C-alpha positions as CSV (number, residue, x, y, z in Angstrom):
1,M,87.8,9.5,132.9
2,T,89.8,7.4,130.9
3,A,92.3,7.6,128.1
4,T,92.5,4.9,125.7
5,P,95.9,5.1,123.4
6,L,95.0,5.2,119.5
7,L,98.2,4.7,118.2
8,N,101.6,4.1,119.6
9,V,104.3,5.2,116.7
10,R,108.1,5.7,116.4
11,L,109.0,8.8,115.1
12,G,112.5,8.7,114.8
13,E,114.7,10.9,116.8
14,L,113.5,11.9,120.4
15,L,111.1,15.4,119.9
16,R,112.5,18.1,122.4
17,C,109.2,19.9,121.6
18,P,106.3,18.1,119.8
19,R,103.7,20.3,118.7
20,S,100.5,18.6,117.4
21,A,98.7,15.8,116.2
22,E,96.3,15.5,113.5
23,T,93.9,12.5,112.8
24,L,93.4,12.9,108.9
25,P,90.1,12.1,107.5
26,N,91.2,8.7,105.6
27,G,92.7,7.4,109.2
28,N,96.1,8.4,108.4
29,F,97.7,10.5,111.4
30,V,100.2,13.7,111.1
31,F,102.6,14.9,113.8
32,T,104.3,18.0,113.6
33,S,108.0,17.5,115.3
34,G,108.8,21.5,116.1
35,F,112.4,21.7,117.3
36,Q,114.9,19.2,116.2
37,G,118.9,19.8,115.5
38,T,120.8,22.6,117.0
39,P,120.1,25.7,118.0
40,E,122.7,26.9,115.1
41,A,121.1,24.4,112.7
42,P,117.2,23.7,113.7
43,F,114.8,21.7,111.2
44,G,111.3,20.7,111.9
45,Q,109.3,17.9,110.5
46,S,105.5,17.0,109.6
47,I,105.3,13.3,109.4
48,E,102.5,11.4,108.1
49,V,101.6,7.9,109.3
50,L,99.2,4.9,108.4
51,P,97.2,3.6,111.3
52,D,99.7,0.7,111.7
53,G,102.3,3.1,112.5
54,S,104.3,3.4,109.1
55,K,105.6,6.3,107.8
56,V,103.8,7.4,104.6
57,Y,105.7,10.8,104.4
58,V,108.4,13.2,105.9
59,L,108.6,16.8,105.1
60,E,111.4,18.5,106.6
61,G,112.0,22.1,106.5
62,A,115.1,23.8,107.5
63,A,113.2,25.6,110.4
64,R,111.9,25.6,113.7
65,E,107.8,24.3,113.0
66,Y,105.2,25.7,115.4
67,R,102.4,23.6,113.9
68,S,101.5,22.2,110.1
69,Y,98.1,21.0,108.6
70,R,97.6,18.4,106.0
71,M,95.4,20.3,103.2
72,K,93.3,18.7,100.2
73,D,94.7,21.4,98.4
74,L,95.9,25.2,97.9
75,Y,92.7,26.5,96.6
76,R,89.2,25.3,98.3
77,G,87.5,27.9,99.4
78,I,88.7,31.0,97.7
79,H,86.3,32.9,95.7
80,R,87.2,35.3,93.2
């Protein structure tokens, strides 16, 4: 068995608890940072990067983040 890296990207701070990674349909990648900061002031980030490793956006929340996913919209699949 052989593992072949698809992407080698520097996301910023050393992530103590990286949680998830996802390949998006457009070829970009999104990562969830999990736990950053201190126990008194934790925060988490969702970071989307292009295939060349450059960041598209960083979404930061003032809490630990377990997992996040990019969605096309919030309403697809809801039937009334």
